[in-house]
C-alpha positions as CSV (number, residue, x, y, z in Angstrom):
1,M,97.3,69.5,-0.7
2,F,94.8,70.9,-3.1
3,T,93.5,74.3,-4.1
4,E,89.9,75.4,-4.1
5,T,88.0,75.1,-7.4
6,P,86.1,78.4,-8.1
7,D,82.4,78.4,-8.8
8,I,81.4,78.2,-12.4
9,V,80.0,81.2,-14.3
10,P,77.3,80.4,-16.9
11,F,76.1,82.8,-19.5
12,T,72.6,84.0,-18.9
13,S,72.1,86.6,-21.7
14,S,68.7,87.9,-22.6
15,N,70.0,88.8,-26.1
16,K,69.2,85.6,-27.8
17,S,68.7,85.8,-31.6
18,E,66.3,83.9,-33.8
19,V,67.0,83.2,-37.5
20,L,64.1,80.8,-38.2
21,S,60.4,81.6,-37.6
22,P,58.1,79.1,-35.9
23,T,56.6,78.3,-39.3
24,E,60.1,77.6,-40.8
25,L,61.0,75.4,-37.9
26,E,57.9,73.4,-38.3
27,T,58.7,73.0,-42.0
28,I,62.1,71.6,-41.1
29,K,60.5,69.2,-38.6
30,N,58.0,68.1,-41.2
31,G,60.9,67.4,-43.6
32,T,62.5,65.3,-40.9
33,L,59.3,63.4,-40.4
34,E,59.0,62.8,-44.1
35,L,62.6,61.4,-44.4
36,L,62.1,59.2,-41.4
37,S,58.8,57.7,-42.7
38,E,59.6,57.5,-46.4
39,T,63.3,57.2,-46.9
40,G,64.3,55.6,-43.6
41,I,67.4,55.3,-41.5
42,Y,70.0,52.5,-41.5
43,F,70.1,50.8,-38.1
44,P,72.6,47.8,-38.2
45,S,71.5,46.4,-34.9
46,K,69.2,43.4,-34.4
47,K,68.3,44.8,-30.9
48,A,67.3,48.2,-32.3
49,L,65.4,46.6,-35.2
50,S,63.4,44.5,-32.8
51,I,62.5,47.6,-30.7
52,F,61.3,49.5,-33.7
53,S,59.4,46.5,-35.0
54,D,57.7,45.9,-31.7
55,H,56.5,49.6,-31.7
56,G,55.1,49.6,-35.2
57,A,57.9,51.0,-37.3
58,V,58.4,49.5,-40.8
59,V,61.6,47.4,-40.6
60,D,63.4,45.9,-43.6
61,W,65.4,43.2,-41.9
62,D,67.6,42.5,-45.0
63,S,68.7,46.1,-45.6
64,E,68.4,47.1,-42.0
65,I,66.5,50.2,-43.0
66,V,63.9,51.5,-40.5
67,R,61.0,53.7,-41.6
68,I,59.3,55.4,-38.6
69,P,55.7,56.7,-38.9
70,P,55.3,60.4,-37.9
71,D,52.9,59.5,-35.1
72,L,55.4,57.2,-33.6
73,V,58.1,59.8,-33.8
74,K,55.9,62.4,-32.0
75,K,54.8,59.9,-29.4
76,A,58.4,58.8,-28.6
77,M,59.7,62.4,-28.5
78,S,57.0,63.5,-26.1
79,N,58.7,61.3,-23.5
80,A,62.1,63.1,-23.9
81,P,62.7,65.5,-21.0
82,R,63.0,69.2,-21.8
83,S,65.4,69.7,-18.9
84,F,67.7,67.7,-16.6
85,V,70.8,68.0,-14.5
86,L,74.4,67.2,-15.4
87,G,76.1,66.6,-12.1
88,G,79.4,67.9,-10.8
89,R,81.4,66.2,-8.0
90,E,79.8,68.9,-5.8
91,E,76.3,70.3,-6.3
92,R,77.7,73.8,-7.0
93,F,79.0,72.4,-10.2
94,D,75.7,71.0,-11.4
95,L,74.5,72.1,-14.7
96,M,70.7,72.6,-15.3
97,L,69.9,72.2,-19.0
98,D,66.8,74.3,-19.1
99,G,67.3,76.9,-21.7
100,M,67.9,79.6,-19.1
101,H,71.7,79.0,-18.8
102,T,74.5,78.5,-21.3
103,Y,77.5,76.5,-20.2
104,L,80.9,76.7,-21.9
105,S,82.5,73.4,-22.9
106,T,86.0,72.4,-24.0
107,D,86.4,70.9,-27.4
108,G,86.9,67.2,-27.9
109,C,88.3,64.2,-29.8
110,G,91.5,65.7,-31.3
111,V,94.4,63.5,-32.2
112,H,97.4,65.9,-32.0
113,A,98.9,68.0,-29.3
114,I,101.5,70.8,-29.2
115,D,103.7,69.7,-26.4
116,L,103.7,72.2,-23.5
117,E,107.5,72.1,-23.2
118,T,109.0,71.1,-26.5
119,R,106.3,73.0,-28.5
120,Q,106.4,70.2,-31.1
121,K,103.3,68.6,-32.5
122,R,102.9,64.9,-31.5
123,S,100.2,62.3,-31.0
124,S,97.9,63.0,-28.1
125,R,97.9,61.0,-24.9
126,K,96.1,60.6,-21.6
127,D,98.5,63.0,-19.8
128,D,97.3,65.8,-22.1
129,I,93.7,65.2,-21.1
130,A,94.6,65.2,-17.4
131,M,96.5,68.5,-17.9
132,M,93.6,70.1,-19.6
133,A,91.1,68.9,-17.0
134,R,93.2,70.3,-14.2
135,V,93.5,73.7,-15.9
136,S,89.8,73.8,-16.9
137,D,89.0,73.1,-13.3
138,A,90.5,76.5,-12.4
139,L,88.7,78.5,-15.1
140,P,85.3,79.8,-13.9
141,L,83.8,80.2,-17.4
142,I,84.4,76.5,-18.2
143,S,81.5,74.5,-16.8
144,F,81.6,71.3,-18.9
145,F,84.8,69.3,-19.5
146,W,85.0,67.3,-22.7
147,P,88.4,65.5,-23.1
148,L,90.0,67.6,-25.8
149,V,92.1,64.8,-27.3
150,S,92.2,61.1,-27.5
151,A,94.3,58.9,-25.2
152,Q,96.2,57.2,-28.0
153,D,98.6,55.6,-25.6
154,H,95.8,53.2,-24.4
155,G,94.6,51.4,-27.5
156,K,91.1,49.8,-27.3
157,T,90.4,51.3,-23.9
158,A,91.4,54.8,-24.9
159,Q,87.9,56.2,-24.2
160,L,87.8,54.7,-20.7
161,H,91.1,56.3,-19.9
162,E,89.8,59.6,-21.2
163,C,86.8,59.4,-18.9
164,H,89.2,58.5,-16.0
165,A,91.5,61.4,-16.7
166,G,88.5,63.8,-16.6
167,L,86.9,62.4,-13.4
168,T,90.1,62.4,-11.5
169,N,91.3,65.9,-12.5
170,T,88.2,68.1,-12.2
171,L,85.2,68.6,-10.0
172,K,83.2,69.7,-13.0
173,H,80.9,67.7,-15.1
174,V,82.7,65.4,-17.5
175,R,81.9,64.2,-21.0
176,G,82.9,60.7,-20.1
177,G,81.1,58.4,-22.5
178,T,81.5,57.9,-26.2
179,T,81.1,55.1,-28.8
180,V,83.0,52.0,-27.5
181,H,82.4,48.3,-27.9
182,P,79.2,47.6,-26.0
183,K,81.1,45.2,-23.7
184,L,83.3,48.1,-22.6
185,A,80.5,50.6,-22.1
186,K,79.5,49.0,-18.8
187,Y,82.9,49.9,-17.3
188,I,82.2,53.6,-18.1
189,V,78.9,53.3,-16.2
190,E,80.8,51.7,-13.3
191,M,83.2,54.6,-13.1
192,A,80.3,57.0,-13.1
193,T,78.7,55.1,-10.3
194,V,81.9,55.1,-8.2
195,V,82.2,58.9,-8.5
196,A,78.4,59.5,-7.9
197,G,78.4,57.2,-4.9
198,S,75.5,54.9,-5.8
199,D,73.2,53.8,-8.7
200,E,70.5,56.2,-7.4
201,A,72.9,59.2,-7.1
202,R,74.2,58.4,-10.6
203,R,70.7,58.7,-12.0
204,Q,69.8,61.9,-10.1
205,R,73.1,63.7,-10.7
206,P,75.1,61.9,-13.4
207,P,78.7,62.9,-13.2
208,I,79.3,62.1,-16.8
209,N,77.3,62.4,-20.1
210,A,77.9,60.6,-23.3
211,N,78.1,61.6,-27.0
212,I,77.2,59.3,-29.9
213,C,77.9,60.5,-33.4
214,T,75.6,59.6,-36.3
215,I,76.8,58.5,-39.7
216,A,75.9,60.9,-42.5
217,P,73.9,60.4,-44.5
218,L,71.0,58.8,-42.7
219,A,72.8,56.0,-40.9
220,H,74.2,54.8,-37.6
221,D,76.8,52.2,-36.7
222,T,76.3,49.1,-34.5
223,D,78.5,50.0,-31.6
224,G,77.1,53.5,-31.4
225,I,73.6,52.2,-31.3
226,E,74.2,49.6,-28.7
227,T,76.5,51.7,-26.6
228,A,73.9,54.4,-26.5
229,M,71.3,51.9,-25.1
230,V,73.8,50.9,-22.3
231,Y,74.1,54.5,-21.3
232,A,70.4,55.2,-21.5
233,E,69.5,52.2,-19.4
234,A,71.9,53.6,-16.7
235,G,70.4,57.0,-16.9
236,I,73.5,58.7,-18.3
237,P,72.5,61.7,-20.5
238,T,73.5,61.2,-24.1
239,S,73.8,63.7,-26.9
240,F,73.4,62.5,-30.5
241,M,75.6,64.5,-32.8
242,A,75.2,64.7,-36.5
243,M,78.1,66.1,-38.6
244,P,76.8,66.5,-42.2
245,T,79.2,67.9,-44.7
246,M,77.6,69.9,-47.4
247,G,78.6,68.7,-50.8
248,S,79.6,65.2,-49.8
249,T,77.4,63.6,-47.0
250,A,74.7,66.2,-47.2
251,P,73.1,68.4,-49.9
252,A,75.1,71.6,-50.7
253,S,72.7,73.8,-48.9
254,P,72.3,74.8,-45.2
255,L,68.7,73.6,-44.9
256,G,69.5,70.4,-46.6
257,A,72.3,69.7,-44.2
258,M,70.1,70.6,-41.2
259,V,67.3,68.3,-42.2
260,V,69.7,65.3,-42.9
261,G,71.4,65.9,-39.6
262,D,68.1,66.3,-37.8
263,A,66.7,63.0,-39.2
264,E,69.8,61.2,-37.9
265,V,69.6,62.7,-34.5
266,I,65.8,62.3,-34.0
267,S,65.9,58.7,-35.2
268,M,68.3,57.8,-32.4
269,M,66.3,59.8,-29.8
270,V,63.2,57.9,-30.9
271,L,64.9,54.6,-30.4
272,I,66.1,55.6,-26.9
273,Q,62.7,56.8,-25.9
274,L,61.0,53.7,-27.2
275,A,63.4,51.5,-25.2
276,Y,63.8,53.7,-22.1
277,P,61.0,56.4,-21.9
278,G,62.2,59.5,-20.2
279,A,65.9,58.9,-20.7
280,P,67.8,62.2,-20.9
281,V,68.9,63.1,-24.4
282,F,70.1,66.2,-26.1
283,H,70.3,67.3,-29.7
284,S,73.4,68.4,-31.7
285,I,74.1,69.1,-35.3
286,I,77.5,70.4,-36.4
287,P,77.4,71.0,-40.2
288,S,80.5,71.6,-42.3
289,L,81.4,72.2,-45.9
290,M,83.4,70.2,-48.4
291,D,86.1,72.4,-50.0
292,P,85.2,72.2,-53.7
293,R,88.9,72.7,-54.6
294,T,90.4,69.9,-52.5
295,G,87.6,67.9,-51.1
296,G,88.8,68.9,-47.6
297,Y,86.9,69.8,-44.5
298,I,85.7,73.4,-43.8
299,G,84.2,73.7,-40.3
300,G,83.4,77.5,-40.4
301,T,80.8,79.0,-42.7
302,S,79.0,82.3,-42.8
303,T,75.7,80.6,-42.2
304,P,74.3,81.1,-38.7
305,F,74.1,77.4,-38.1
306,S,74.7,77.7,-34.4
307,I,71.5,79.8,-33.8
308,M,69.4,77.7,-36.2
309,N,70.4,74.4,-34.7
310,V,69.7,75.5,-31.2
311,Q,66.3,76.7,-32.4
312,L,65.6,73.3,-33.9
313,A,66.6,71.4,-30.8
314,H,64.3,73.6,-28.7
315,A,61.5,73.1,-31.3
316,W,61.7,69.4,-30.5
317,N,61.6,70.3,-26.8
318,V,65.0,68.9,-25.9
319,P,68.3,70.6,-24.8
320,S,70.9,71.6,-27.3
321,L,74.6,70.8,-27.5
322,G,75.9,73.6,-29.7
323,G,75.2,77.2,-30.3
324,G,78.5,79.0,-30.9
325,S,82.0,77.6,-31.2
326,T,85.4,79.3,-30.7
327,S,87.0,76.3,-32.6
328,S,88.9,77.2,-35.8
329,D,90.0,75.5,-39.0
330,A,93.3,77.4,-38.6
331,Q,96.4,75.2,-38.1
332,E,98.1,77.6,-35.7
333,I,97.4,80.5,-33.5
334,G,97.1,83.8,-35.4
335,W,94.8,86.2,-37.1
336,W,92.6,83.5,-38.6
337,S,92.1,81.6,-35.3
338,G,91.5,84.9,-33.5
339,T,88.8,86.0,-35.9
340,D,87.0,82.6,-35.6
341,S,87.2,82.8,-31.8
342,G,85.8,86.3,-31.6
343,Y,83.0,85.5,-33.9
344,G,82.2,82.3,-32.2
345,A,82.2,83.9,-28.7
346,V,79.5,86.4,-29.8
347,E,77.5,83.5,-31.4
348,I,77.5,81.7,-28.0
349,V,75.5,84.6,-26.5
350,L,73.2,85.0,-29.4
351,A,72.3,81.3,-29.9
352,G,71.5,80.5,-26.2
353,G,72.3,76.8,-26.5
354,E,72.6,74.9,-23.2
355,V,76.2,73.6,-23.8
356,C,78.5,75.2,-26.3
357,G,81.9,76.9,-26.9
358,Y,84.2,74.0,-27.9
359,L,87.2,75.8,-26.5
360,G,90.9,74.9,-26.8
361,M,91.5,73.4,-30.3
362,L,92.6,74.4,-33.7
363,G,92.9,72.6,-37.0
364,S,89.2,71.8,-37.2
365,S,89.3,70.4,-33.7
366,M,92.3,68.1,-34.4
367,I,95.2,70.0,-32.7
368,L,95.5,70.9,-29.1
369,Y,97.3,74.1,-28.4
370,P,97.3,74.4,-24.5
371,E,97.4,78.2,-24.5
372,Q,94.5,78.5,-27.0
373,I,92.0,77.8,-24.2
374,I,93.2,81.0,-22.4
375,L,93.0,83.1,-25.6
376,E,89.5,81.8,-26.4
377,L,88.3,82.4,-22.9
378,E,89.5,86.0,-23.2
379,M,87.2,86.3,-26.2
380,C,84.3,84.7,-24.3
381,Q,84.8,87.0,-21.4
382,Y,84.5,90.0,-23.7
383,A,81.3,88.6,-25.1
384,Y,80.0,87.9,-21.6
385,D,80.8,91.5,-20.5
386,M,79.4,93.0,-23.7
387,F,76.0,91.3,-23.4
388,E,75.7,91.4,-19.6
389,L,72.5,93.2,-18.6
390,F,73.3,96.9,-18.2
391,E,71.8,98.6,-15.1
392,F,71.1,102.3,-15.4
393,N,72.1,104.1,-12.3
394,I,71.7,107.9,-12.3
395,S,74.5,108.3,-9.8
396,N,76.9,106.9,-12.4
397,M,76.4,110.1,-14.4
398,A,78.6,111.7,-11.8
399,L,77.2,115.2,-12.5
400,D,78.6,116.5,-9.2
401,V,82.1,115.4,-10.1
402,I,81.8,116.8,-13.6
403,K,80.7,120.2,-12.2
404,K,83.6,120.2,-9.7
405,V,86.3,119.5,-12.3
406,G,84.8,121.8,-14.8
407,P,86.2,122.8,-18.2
408,R,89.8,121.8,-19.0
409,G,90.2,120.0,-15.6
410,H,91.4,116.5,-14.9
411,Y,89.7,113.6,-13.1
412,L,92.7,111.7,-11.9
413,R,92.9,113.4,-8.5
414,E,89.2,112.9,-7.8
415,K,88.0,110.4,-5.1
416,H,85.4,109.2,-7.6
417,T,88.1,108.1,-10.0
418,R,90.0,106.1,-7.3
419,Q,86.7,104.4,-6.3
420,H,85.5,103.4,-9.7
421,I,88.5,103.1,-12.0
422,R,88.7,99.3,-11.0
423,D,85.1,98.7,-12.0
424,F,86.3,98.0,-15.5
425,R,87.9,94.7,-16.5
426,Y,91.5,94.8,-17.6
427,S,92.6,91.9,-19.8
428,P,95.5,89.9,-18.3
429,L,96.7,89.2,-21.8
430,F,96.6,92.4,-23.7
431,R,98.7,95.6,-23.3
432,Q,101.4,93.7,-21.3
433,K,104.9,95.0,-21.5
434,D,108.2,93.1,-21.2
435,E,111.1,94.2,-19.1
436,E,112.3,96.5,-21.9
437,G,108.9,98.1,-22.1
438,N,108.0,96.5,-25.4
439,S,104.5,95.1,-26.2
440,R,104.3,91.4,-25.2
441,P,102.5,89.0,-27.6
442,P,99.2,87.8,-26.2
443,Q,100.1,84.2,-27.1
444,E,103.2,84.4,-25.0
445,A,101.2,85.8,-22.1
446,A,98.6,83.1,-22.5
447,L,101.1,80.4,-22.4
448,D,102.6,81.7,-19.2
449,E,99.2,82.0,-17.6
450,F,98.4,78.4,-18.7
451,K,101.7,77.1,-17.2
452,Q,101.1,79.0,-14.0
453,I,97.6,77.5,-13.5
454,Y,98.9,74.0,-14.4
455,Q,101.8,74.3,-11.9
456,N,99.8,75.8,-9.0
457,H,96.2,74.5,-9.2
458,Q,95.5,71.0,-7.9
459,P,91.8,70.1,-7.6
460,E,90.6,68.2,-4.6
461,P,91.2,64.5,-5.3
462,L,88.7,61.7,-5.1
463,P,88.9,59.6,-1.9
464,D,91.6,56.9,-2.0
465,D,89.1,54.1,-2.0
466,D,87.4,55.6,-5.1
467,L,90.7,56.0,-6.9
468,R,91.6,52.3,-6.2
469,E,88.1,51.2,-7.4
470,L,88.5,53.2,-10.6
471,D,91.9,51.5,-11.2
472,Q,90.3,48.1,-10.7
473,I,87.6,49.0,-13.2
474,L,90.2,50.0,-15.8
475,A,92.1,46.8,-15.2
476,A,89.0,44.7,-15.8
477,A,88.2,46.7,-18.9
478,E,91.7,46.0,-20.2
479,R,91.2,42.3,-19.7
480,T,87.9,42.4,-21.6
481,A,89.4,44.5,-24.4
482,E,92.1,41.9,-25.0
483,N,89.4,39.3,-25.9
484,L,87.5,41.6,-28.3
485,G,87.9,41.1,-32.0
């Protein structure tokens, strides 16, 4: 038995904000071109170095630094598609990355989980990913499932098990690829092919996408480079994510962080377009700040990075991963996390990135609190309702009702009230009362709602033959992993 997965609800706000002018965006792009051509990027991969050399880039084989001429960057980037589809298991869950829709994503890559039953913090595992995928499947505002934590109970094949947990527990699009040993990346492609049905279907409607992080400042790692090329060859869309930290791995200035991150991202996009012209790629920069007192990580700043980075991605004519995040540096649910979630939810609407949100995590995306995704969705729903296009309808002035009730009257007995009082949305979390009539904490209500969804929602499973084939792929990957250094 399974329950129906509701249709997804993307944001389609017309209230997008712009921080940078076209001239300012062009200045940042020119800075990126200058860094790529003069300073260069570290590419520790003989395969990548050969591709760059064959296309006219300046390659220092000893230092593995590549300097890419501006004309080559522009030519390569002209092949990157502006829009493409991220496929769901059914077409109604397909995501078109075209700048017209904003899709909310879960957060990813954490290492701790607050246990649903014991409420104790522990290391994350595959079961946590499966649980979050099943709950996300039931939430209409969630369109894009990114495994929130790592499958630390599966060692070298953790990333493959994370992909498996997503594909088998939601009908929605899954962030299933990440940096693995290149010999393991082929198994992720095989899993995507099983779910899609064929090589051709995988290319037309890829059920997974991949994410490769750059290494700030101005560098990449061997496995990330070569894994990205495996995904690109298979037609799996890949985002390249720069995470510059102002004060340590980037200049202590917003524009400095942006141009460092942009140079890293664009250099990888250029490599992919040189090797596989037209391969789907998307752009992501997630800046942070070094705490000058401790050297620690500060994810949230007052700079409108989300809007600026979406603008920069679109200036390069590629989709964006980013543009508003409900994630918080707070270590537990409370005032701090609520403030960050509310601010981030509004930024989602204003930035207009294709994929954003990063819901469900605290502690700078390191700690999974299951109920946090319910609380953050409540904030996103408020933002959605606030910026939804308002339609002026003169009948809503209800002048006839006002005249009928007159001075000092009451509207409760009016038919108009009975017809329209439910037009408003009432939060399932706020203003709840317990059996004694006392106000119920929203976190408690959110946890109950999470548990109810988890206990009662079961997405339609993959066919048995597909499930068996996925198990065989994982088993083969485990054997390969045993022989890796």
